[in-house]
mmCIF file of the N, C-alpha and C atoms, coordinates in Angstrom:
data_MODEL
# 
_entry.id   MODEL 
# 
loop_
_atom_site.group_PDB 
_atom_site.id 
_atom_site.type_symbol 
_atom_site.label_atom_id 
_atom_site.label_alt_id 
_atom_site.label_comp_id 
_atom_site.label_asym_id 
_atom_site.label_entity_id 
_atom_site.label_seq_id 
_atom_site.pdbx_PDB_ins_code 
_atom_site.Cartn_x 
_atom_site.Cartn_y 
_atom_site.Cartn_z 
_atom_site.occupancy 
_atom_site.B_iso_or_equiv 
_atom_site.pdbx_formal_charge 
_atom_site.auth_seq_id 
_atom_site.auth_comp_id 
_atom_site.auth_asym_id 
_atom_site.auth_atom_id 
_atom_site.pdbx_PDB_model_num 
ATOM 1   N N  . MET A 1 1  ? 0.850  -1.170 0.000  1.00 0.00 ? 1  MET A N  1 
ATOM 2   C CA . MET A 1 1  ? 0.000  0.000  0.000  1.00 0.00 ? 1  MET A CA 1 
ATOM 3   C C  . MET A 1 1  ? 0.898  1.237  0.000  1.00 0.00 ? 1  MET A C  1 
ATOM 4   N N  . TYR A 1 2  ? 0.490  2.231  -0.772 1.00 0.00 ? 2  TYR A N  1 
ATOM 5   C CA . TYR A 1 2  ? 1.260  3.469  -0.796 1.00 0.00 ? 2  TYR A CA 1 
ATOM 6   C C  . TYR A 1 2  ? 1.000  4.273  0.472  1.00 0.00 ? 2  TYR A C  1 
ATOM 7   N N  . ILE A 1 3  ? 2.077  4.698  1.107  1.00 0.00 ? 3  ILE A N  1 
ATOM 8   C CA . ILE A 1 3  ? 2.008  5.525  2.302  1.00 0.00 ? 3  ILE A CA 1 
ATOM 9   C C  . ILE A 1 3  ? 2.203  6.983  1.917  1.00 0.00 ? 3  ILE A C  1 
ATOM 10  N N  . CYS A 1 4  ? 3.142  7.221  1.012  1.00 0.00 ? 4  CYS A N  1 
ATOM 11  C CA . CYS A 1 4  ? 3.468  8.577  0.567  1.00 0.00 ? 4  CYS A CA 1 
ATOM 12  C C  . CYS A 1 4  ? 3.343  8.638  -0.944 1.00 0.00 ? 4  CYS A C  1 
ATOM 13  N N  . LEU A 1 5  ? 2.314  9.312  -1.405 1.00 0.00 ? 5  LEU A N  1 
ATOM 14  C CA . LEU A 1 5  ? 2.108  9.444  -2.843 1.00 0.00 ? 5  LEU A CA 1 
ATOM 15  C C  . LEU A 1 5  ? 3.113  10.390 -3.475 1.00 0.00 ? 5  LEU A C  1 
ATOM 16  N N  . CYS A 1 6  ? 3.497  11.420 -2.770 1.00 0.00 ? 6  CYS A N  1 
ATOM 17  C CA . CYS A 1 6  ? 4.440  12.400 -3.324 1.00 0.00 ? 6  CYS A CA 1 
ATOM 18  C C  . CYS A 1 6  ? 5.779  11.751 -3.685 1.00 0.00 ? 6  CYS A C  1 
ATOM 19  N N  . ASN A 1 7  ? 6.227  10.834 -2.833 1.00 0.00 ? 7  ASN A N  1 
ATOM 20  C CA . ASN A 1 7  ? 7.527  10.197 -3.039 1.00 0.00 ? 7  ASN A CA 1 
ATOM 21  C C  . ASN A 1 7  ? 7.408  8.747  -3.486 1.00 0.00 ? 7  ASN A C  1 
ATOM 22  N N  . GLY A 1 8  ? 6.204  8.234  -3.595 1.00 0.00 ? 8  GLY A N  1 
ATOM 23  C CA . GLY A 1 8  ? 5.996  6.857  -4.021 1.00 0.00 ? 8  GLY A CA 1 
ATOM 24  C C  . GLY A 1 8  ? 6.478  5.828  -3.021 1.00 0.00 ? 8  GLY A C  1 
ATOM 25  N N  . LEU A 1 9  ? 6.362  6.129  -1.718 1.00 0.00 ? 9  LEU A N  1 
ATOM 26  C CA . LEU A 1 9  ? 6.814  5.206  -0.684 1.00 0.00 ? 9  LEU A CA 1 
ATOM 27  C C  . LEU A 1 9  ? 5.684  4.259  -0.288 1.00 0.00 ? 9  LEU A C  1 
ATOM 28  N N  . THR A 1 10 ? 6.009  2.973  -0.257 1.00 0.00 ? 10 THR A N  1 
ATOM 29  C CA . THR A 1 10 ? 5.029  1.969  0.160  1.00 0.00 ? 10 THR A CA 1 
ATOM 30  C C  . THR A 1 10 ? 5.246  1.601  1.619  1.00 0.00 ? 10 THR A C  1 
ATOM 31  N N  . ASP A 1 11 ? 4.295  0.876  2.174  1.00 0.00 ? 11 ASP A N  1 
ATOM 32  C CA . ASP A 1 11 ? 4.427  0.429  3.561  1.00 0.00 ? 11 ASP A CA 1 
ATOM 33  C C  . ASP A 1 11 ? 5.637  -0.486 3.724  1.00 0.00 ? 11 ASP A C  1 
ATOM 34  N N  . ARG A 1 12 ? 5.955  -1.264 2.718  1.00 0.00 ? 12 ARG A N  1 
ATOM 35  C CA . ARG A 1 12 ? 7.129  -2.143 2.798  1.00 0.00 ? 12 ARG A CA 1 
ATOM 36  C C  . ARG A 1 12 ? 8.421  -1.340 2.838  1.00 0.00 ? 12 ARG A C  1 
ATOM 37  N N  . VAL A 1 13 ? 8.512  -0.316 2.013  1.00 0.00 ? 13 VAL A N  1 
ATOM 38  C CA . VAL A 1 13 ? 9.721  0.513  1.974  1.00 0.00 ? 13 VAL A CA 1 
ATOM 39  C C  . VAL A 1 13 ? 9.887  1.251  3.298  1.00 0.00 ? 13 VAL A C  1 
ATOM 40  N N  . VAL A 1 14 ? 8.798  1.797  3.811  1.00 0.00 ? 14 VAL A N  1 
ATOM 41  C CA . VAL A 1 14 ? 8.852  2.505  5.093  1.00 0.00 ? 14 VAL A CA 1 
ATOM 42  C C  . VAL A 1 14 ? 9.237  1.518  6.197  1.00 0.00 ? 14 VAL A C  1 
ATOM 43  N N  . GLY A 1 15 ? 8.638  0.328  6.189  1.00 0.00 ? 15 GLY A N  1 
ATOM 44  C CA . GLY A 1 15 ? 8.969  -0.685 7.184  1.00 0.00 ? 15 GLY A CA 1 
ATOM 45  C C  . GLY A 1 15 ? 10.433 -1.085 7.131  1.00 0.00 ? 15 GLY A C  1 
ATOM 46  N N  . GLN A 1 16 ? 10.982 -1.210 5.945  1.00 0.00 ? 16 GLN A N  1 
ATOM 47  C CA . GLN A 1 16 ? 12.402 -1.552 5.801  1.00 0.00 ? 16 GLN A CA 1 
ATOM 48  C C  . GLN A 1 16 ? 13.280 -0.437 6.355  1.00 0.00 ? 16 GLN A C  1 
ATOM 49  N N  . ALA A 1 17 ? 12.885 0.810  6.128  1.00 0.00 ? 17 ALA A N  1 
ATOM 50  C CA . ALA A 1 17 ? 13.653 1.939  6.654  1.00 0.00 ? 17 ALA A CA 1 
ATOM 51  C C  . ALA A 1 17 ? 13.630 1.929  8.180  1.00 0.00 ? 17 ALA A C  1 
ATOM 52  N N  . VAL A 1 18 ? 12.471 1.648  8.756  1.00 0.00 ? 18 VAL A N  1 
ATOM 53  C CA . VAL A 1 18 ? 12.343 1.599  10.215 1.00 0.00 ? 18 VAL A CA 1 
ATOM 54  C C  . VAL A 1 18 ? 13.149 0.424  10.776 1.00 0.00 ? 18 VAL A C  1 
ATOM 55  N N  . GLU A 1 19 ? 13.055 -0.718 10.142 1.00 0.00 ? 19 GLU A N  1 
ATOM 56  C CA . GLU A 1 19 ? 13.825 -1.878 10.590 1.00 0.00 ? 19 GLU A CA 1 
ATOM 57  C C  . GLU A 1 19 ? 15.324 -1.634 10.426 1.00 0.00 ? 19 GLU A C  1 
ATOM 58  N N  . GLY A 1 20 ? 15.690 -0.741 9.525  1.00 0.00 ? 20 GLY A N  1 
ATOM 59  C CA . GLY A 1 20 ? 17.085 -0.385 9.320  1.00 0.00 ? 20 GLY A CA 1 
ATOM 60  C C  . GLY A 1 20 ? 17.589 0.668  10.297 1.00 0.00 ? 20 GLY A C  1 
ATOM 61  N N  . GLY A 1 21 ? 16.705 1.139  11.195 1.00 0.00 ? 21 GLY A N  1 
ATOM 62  C CA . GLY A 1 21 ? 17.136 2.066  12.223 1.00 0.00 ? 21 GLY A CA 1 
ATOM 63  C C  . GLY A 1 21 ? 16.463 3.423  12.230 1.00 0.00 ? 21 GLY A C  1 
ATOM 64  N N  . ALA A 1 22 ? 15.648 3.731  11.239 1.00 0.00 ? 22 ALA A N  1 
ATOM 65  C CA . ALA A 1 22 ? 14.958 5.027  11.211 1.00 0.00 ? 22 ALA A CA 1 
ATOM 66  C C  . ALA A 1 22 ? 13.925 5.062  12.335 1.00 0.00 ? 22 ALA A C  1 
ATOM 67  N N  . ALA A 1 23 ? 13.993 6.099  13.174 1.00 0.00 ? 23 ALA A N  1 
ATOM 68  C CA . ALA A 1 23 ? 13.091 6.204  14.322 1.00 0.00 ? 23 ALA A CA 1 
ATOM 69  C C  . ALA A 1 23 ? 12.195 7.431  14.264 1.00 0.00 ? 23 ALA A C  1 
ATOM 70  N N  . ARG A 1 24 ? 12.361 8.239  13.240 1.00 0.00 ? 24 ARG A N  1 
ATOM 71  C CA . ARG A 1 24 ? 11.552 9.450  13.063 1.00 0.00 ? 24 ARG A CA 1 
ATOM 72  C C  . ARG A 1 24 ? 11.203 9.579  11.585 1.00 0.00 ? 24 ARG A C  1 
ATOM 73  N N  . PRO A 1 25 ? 10.114 10.274 11.279 1.00 0.00 ? 25 PRO A N  1 
ATOM 74  C CA . PRO A 1 25 ? 9.758  10.419 9.867  1.00 0.00 ? 25 PRO A CA 1 
ATOM 75  C C  . PRO A 1 25 ? 10.889 10.998 9.011  1.00 0.00 ? 25 PRO A C  1 
ATOM 76  N N  . GLY A 1 26 ? 11.601 11.978 9.511  1.00 0.00 ? 26 GLY A N  1 
ATOM 77  C CA . GLY A 1 26 ? 12.705 12.561 8.755  1.00 0.00 ? 26 GLY A CA 1 
ATOM 78  C C  . GLY A 1 26 ? 13.785 11.546 8.438  1.00 0.00 ? 26 GLY A C  1 
ATOM 79  N N  . GLU A 1 27 ? 14.008 10.624 9.370  1.00 0.00 ? 27 GLU A N  1 
ATOM 80  C CA . GLU A 1 27 ? 14.995 9.572  9.146  1.00 0.00 ? 27 GLU A CA 1 
ATOM 81  C C  . GLU A 1 27 ? 14.494 8.563  8.113  1.00 0.00 ? 27 GLU A C  1 
ATOM 82  N N  . VAL A 1 28 ? 13.179 8.333  8.092  1.00 0.00 ? 28 VAL A N  1 
ATOM 83  C CA . VAL A 1 28 ? 12.602 7.448  7.078  1.00 0.00 ? 28 VAL A CA 1 
ATOM 84  C C  . VAL A 1 28 ? 12.796 8.069  5.701  1.00 0.00 ? 28 VAL A C  1 
ATOM 85  N N  . TYR A 1 29 ? 12.483 9.351  5.572  1.00 0.00 ? 29 TYR A N  1 
ATOM 86  C CA . TYR A 1 29 ? 12.674 10.034 4.278  1.00 0.00 ? 29 TYR A CA 1 
ATOM 87  C C  . TYR A 1 29 ? 14.135 9.978  3.854  1.00 0.00 ? 29 TYR A C  1 
ATOM 88  N N  . ALA A 1 30 ? 15.036 10.229 4.781  1.00 0.00 ? 30 ALA A N  1 
ATOM 89  C CA . ALA A 1 30 ? 16.464 10.213 4.460  1.00 0.00 ? 30 ALA A CA 1 
ATOM 90  C C  . ALA A 1 30 ? 16.900 8.820  4.014  1.00 0.00 ? 30 ALA A C  1 
ATOM 91  N N  . ALA A 1 31 ? 16.414 7.781  4.703  1.00 0.00 ? 31 ALA A N  1 
ATOM 92  C CA . ALA A 1 31 ? 16.763 6.410  4.327  1.00 0.00 ? 31 ALA A CA 1 
ATOM 93  C C  . ALA A 1 31 ? 16.235 6.062  2.939  1.00 0.00 ? 31 ALA A C  1 
ATOM 94  N N  . CYS A 1 32 ? 15.143 6.704  2.558  1.00 0.00 ? 32 CYS A N  1 
ATOM 95  C CA . CYS A 1 32 ? 14.542 6.463  1.242  1.00 0.00 ? 32 CYS A CA 1 
ATOM 96  C C  . CYS A 1 32 ? 15.036 7.470  0.199  1.00 0.00 ? 32 CYS A C  1 
ATOM 97  N N  . GLN A 1 33 ? 15.984 8.281  0.598  1.00 0.00 ? 33 GLN A N  1 
ATOM 98  C CA . GLN A 1 33 ? 16.603 9.285  -0.267 1.00 0.00 ? 33 GLN A CA 1 
ATOM 99  C C  . GLN A 1 33 ? 15.580 10.251 -0.866 1.00 0.00 ? 33 GLN A C  1 
ATOM 100 N N  . CYS A 1 34 ? 14.711 10.757 0.018  1.00 0.00 ? 34 CYS A N  1 
ATOM 101 C CA . CYS A 1 34 ? 13.731 11.747 -0.406 1.00 0.00 ? 34 CYS A CA 1 
ATOM 102 C C  . CYS A 1 34 ? 13.452 12.690 0.761  1.00 0.00 ? 34 CYS A C  1 
ATOM 103 N N  . LYS A 1 35 ? 12.565 13.635 0.546  1.00 0.00 ? 35 LYS A N  1 
ATOM 104 C CA . LYS A 1 35 ? 12.174 14.594 1.583  1.00 0.00 ? 35 LYS A CA 1 
ATOM 105 C C  . LYS A 1 35 ? 10.664 14.673 1.630  1.00 0.00 ? 35 LYS A C  1 
ATOM 106 N N  . ALA A 1 36 ? 10.138 15.110 2.769  1.00 0.00 ? 36 ALA A N  1 
ATOM 107 C CA . ALA A 1 36 ? 8.698  15.306 2.890  1.00 0.00 ? 36 ALA A CA 1 
ATOM 108 C C  . ALA A 1 36 ? 8.259  16.360 1.885  1.00 0.00 ? 36 ALA A C  1 
ATOM 109 N N  . GLN A 1 37 ? 7.138  16.122 1.272  1.00 0.00 ? 37 GLN A N  1 
ATOM 110 C CA . GLN A 1 37 ? 6.586  17.080 0.318  1.00 0.00 ? 37 GLN A CA 1 
ATOM 111 C C  . GLN A 1 37 ? 5.376  17.779 0.957  1.00 0.00 ? 37 GLN A C  1 
ATOM 112 N N  . CYS A 1 38 ? 4.227  17.131 0.925  1.00 0.00 ? 38 CYS A N  1 
ATOM 113 C CA . CYS A 1 38 ? 3.024  17.752 1.483  1.00 0.00 ? 38 CYS A CA 1 
ATOM 114 C C  . CYS A 1 38 ? 2.836  17.433 2.964  1.00 0.00 ? 38 CYS A C  1 
ATOM 115 N N  . GLY A 1 39 ? 3.448  16.342 3.452  1.00 0.00 ? 39 GLY A N  1 
ATOM 116 C CA . GLY A 1 39 ? 3.389  15.998 4.860  1.00 0.00 ? 39 GLY A CA 1 
ATOM 117 C C  . GLY A 1 39 ? 2.186  15.192 5.297  1.00 0.00 ? 39 GLY A C  1 
ATOM 118 N N  . SER A 1 40 ? 1.293  14.853 4.393  1.00 0.00 ? 40 SER A N  1 
ATOM 119 C CA . SER A 1 40 ? 0.092  14.120 4.804  1.00 0.00 ? 40 SER A CA 1 
ATOM 120 C C  . SER A 1 40 ? 0.388  12.677 5.197  1.00 0.00 ? 40 SER A C  1 
ATOM 121 N N  . CYS A 1 41 ? 1.568  12.174 4.879  1.00 0.00 ? 41 CYS A N  1 
ATOM 122 C CA . CYS A 1 41 ? 1.919  10.798 5.209  1.00 0.00 ? 41 CYS A CA 1 
ATOM 123 C C  . CYS A 1 41 ? 2.606  10.662 6.577  1.00 0.00 ? 41 CYS A C  1 
ATOM 124 N N  . VAL A 1 42 ? 2.921  11.760 7.210  1.00 0.00 ? 42 VAL A N  1 
ATOM 125 C CA . VAL A 1 42 ? 3.683  11.719 8.457  1.00 0.00 ? 42 VAL A CA 1 
ATOM 126 C C  . VAL A 1 42 ? 2.970  10.895 9.525  1.00 0.00 ? 42 VAL A C  1 
ATOM 127 N N  . ARG A 1 43 ? 1.675  11.039 9.646  1.00 0.00 ? 43 ARG A N  1 
ATOM 128 C CA . ARG A 1 43 ? 0.926  10.264 10.661 1.00 0.00 ? 43 ARG A CA 1 
ATOM 129 C C  . ARG A 1 43 ? 1.018  8.770  10.391 1.00 0.00 ? 43 ARG A C  1 
ATOM 130 N N  . LEU A 1 44 ? 0.921  8.379  9.143  1.00 0.00 ? 44 LEU A N  1 
ATOM 131 C CA . LEU A 1 44 ? 1.032  6.959  8.809  1.00 0.00 ? 44 LEU A CA 1 
ATOM 132 C C  . LEU A 1 44 ? 2.435  6.438  9.100  1.00 0.00 ? 44 LEU A C  1 
ATOM 133 N N  . ILE A 1 45 ? 3.436  7.228  8.771  1.00 0.00 ? 45 ILE A N  1 
ATOM 134 C CA . ILE A 1 45 ? 4.819  6.827  9.046  1.00 0.00 ? 45 ILE A CA 1 
ATOM 135 C C  . ILE A 1 45 ? 5.031  6.696  10.549 1.00 0.00 ? 45 ILE A C  1 
ATOM 136 N N  . LEU A 1 46 ? 4.516  7.636  11.320 1.00 0.00 ? 46 LEU A N  1 
ATOM 137 C CA . LEU A 1 46 ? 4.628  7.546  12.786 1.00 0.00 ? 46 LEU A CA 1 
ATOM 138 C C  . LEU A 1 46 ? 3.947  6.285  13.310 1.00 0.00 ? 46 LEU A C  1 
ATOM 139 N N  . GLY A 1 47 ? 2.806  5.932  12.738 1.00 0.00 ? 47 GLY A N  1 
ATOM 140 C CA . GLY A 1 47 ? 2.110  4.720  13.142 1.00 0.00 ? 47 GLY A CA 1 
ATOM 141 C C  . GLY A 1 47 ? 2.925  3.465  12.853 1.00 0.00 ? 47 GLY A C  1 
ATOM 142 N N  . ILE A 1 48 ? 3.573  3.434  11.703 1.00 0.00 ? 48 ILE A N  1 
ATOM 143 C CA . ILE A 1 48 ? 4.414  2.288  11.357 1.00 0.00 ? 48 ILE A CA 1 
ATOM 144 C C  . ILE A 1 48 ? 5.597  2.210  12.307 1.00 0.00 ? 48 ILE A C  1 
ATOM 145 N N  . ILE A 1 49 ? 6.213  3.347  12.599 1.00 0.00 ? 49 ILE A N  1 
ATOM 146 C CA . ILE A 1 49 ? 7.338  3.372  13.544 1.00 0.00 ? 49 ILE A CA 1 
ATOM 147 C C  . ILE A 1 49 ? 6.887  2.838  14.897 1.00 0.00 ? 49 ILE A C  1 
ATOM 148 N N  . LYS A 1 50 ? 5.752  3.314  15.381 1.00 0.00 ? 50 LYS A N  1 
ATOM 149 C CA . LYS A 1 50 ? 5.231  2.888  16.681 1.00 0.00 ? 50 LYS A CA 1 
ATOM 150 C C  . LYS A 1 50 ? 4.928  1.393  16.685 1.00 0.00 ? 50 LYS A C  1 
ATOM 151 N N  . ASP A 1 51 ? 4.267  0.909  15.641 1.00 0.00 ? 51 ASP A N  1 
ATOM 152 C CA . ASP A 1 51 ? 3.912  -0.507 15.572 1.00 0.00 ? 51 ASP A CA 1 
ATOM 153 C C  . ASP A 1 51 ? 5.148  -1.393 15.564 1.00 0.00 ? 51 ASP A C  1 
ATOM 154 N N  . LEU A 1 52 ? 6.126  -1.039 14.755 1.00 0.00 ? 52 LEU A N  1 
ATOM 155 C CA . LEU A 1 52 ? 7.327  -1.858 14.669 1.00 0.00 ? 52 LEU A CA 1 
ATOM 156 C C  . LEU A 1 52 ? 8.169  -1.774 15.939 1.00 0.00 ? 52 LEU A C  1 
ATOM 157 N N  . ALA A 1 53 ? 8.173  -0.625 16.594 1.00 0.00 ? 53 ALA A N  1 
ATOM 158 C CA . ALA A 1 53 ? 8.928  -0.471 17.841 1.00 0.00 ? 53 ALA A CA 1 
ATOM 159 C C  . ALA A 1 53 ? 8.321  -1.312 18.963 1.00 0.00 ? 53 ALA A C  1 
ATOM 160 N N  . SER A 1 54 ? 7.006  -1.508 18.910 1.00 0.00 ? 54 SER A N  1 
ATOM 161 C CA . SER A 1 54 ? 6.342  -2.294 19.951 1.00 0.00 ? 54 SER A CA 1 
ATOM 162 C C  . SER A 1 54 ? 6.331  -3.784 19.621 1.00 0.00 ? 54 SER A C  1 
ATOM 163 N N  . GLY A 1 55 ? 6.926  -4.138 18.489 1.00 0.00 ? 55 GLY A N  1 
ATOM 164 C CA . GLY A 1 55 ? 6.999  -5.533 18.118 1.00 0.00 ? 55 GLY A CA 1 
ATOM 165 C C  . GLY A 1 55 ? 5.806  -6.047 17.345 1.00 0.00 ? 55 GLY A C  1 
ATOM 166 N N  . GLN A 1 56 ? 4.888  -5.162 17.038 1.00 0.00 ? 56 GLN A N  1 
ATOM 167 C CA . GLN A 1 56 ? 3.698  -5.547 16.260 1.00 0.00 ? 56 GLN A CA 1 
ATOM 168 C C  . GLN A 1 56 ? 3.988  -5.351 14.781 1.00 0.00 ? 56 GLN A C  1 
ATOM 169 N N  . PRO A 1 57 ? 3.381  -6.159 13.934 1.00 0.00 ? 57 PRO A N  1 
ATOM 170 C CA . PRO A 1 57 ? 3.529  -5.919 12.505 1.00 0.00 ? 57 PRO A CA 1 
ATOM 171 C C  . PRO A 1 57 ? 2.856  -4.606 12.138 1.00 0.00 ? 57 PRO A C  1 
ATOM 172 N N  . ALA A 1 58 ? 3.437  -3.903 11.190 1.00 0.00 ? 58 ALA A N  1 
ATOM 173 C CA . ALA A 1 58 ? 2.854  -2.641 10.746 1.00 0.00 ? 58 ALA A CA 1 
ATOM 174 C C  . ALA A 1 58 ? 1.491  -2.920 10.134 1.00 0.00 ? 58 ALA A C  1 
ATOM 175 N N  . VAL A 1 59 ? 0.479  -2.249 10.655 1.00 0.00 ? 59 VAL A N  1 
ATOM 176 C CA . VAL A 1 59 ? -0.888 -2.455 10.199 1.00 0.00 ? 59 VAL A CA 1 
ATOM 177 C C  . VAL A 1 59 ? -1.203 -1.457 9.106  1.00 0.00 ? 59 VAL A C  1 
ATOM 178 N N  . GLN A 1 60 ? -1.803 -1.939 8.031  1.00 0.00 ? 60 GLN A N  1 
ATOM 179 C CA . GLN A 1 60 ? -2.212 -1.015 6.983  1.00 0.00 ? 60 GLN A CA 1 
ATOM 180 C C  . GLN A 1 60 ? -3.364 -0.170 7.520  1.00 0.00 ? 60 GLN A C  1 
ATOM 181 N N  . ARG A 1 61 ? -3.258 1.124  7.347  1.00 0.00 ? 61 ARG A N  1 
ATOM 182 C CA . ARG A 1 61 ? -4.277 2.043  7.877  1.00 0.00 ? 61 ARG A CA 1 
ATOM 183 C C  . ARG A 1 61 ? -5.072 2.630  6.751  1.00 0.00 ? 61 ARG A C  1 
# 
C-alpha cells in the first residue's frame, strides 16, 4: 500500500527503513533518499514506527 504518494513510498519501503534504524519520519525520508513534500503521510509513518517499535507488525491504515 502506498504511504506517501508524493515520493511513491510503500508500507514495505517505510517498514524496511524503520527496521534499518529510522526512528523518526525525517529519518525514514532520508533512508529512502527523499524529503517530505506535502506531509500528509507523516501520521502513517509515525504509526508504522510505533507498531514496529512495539513488536507488532505494521498495520495497513
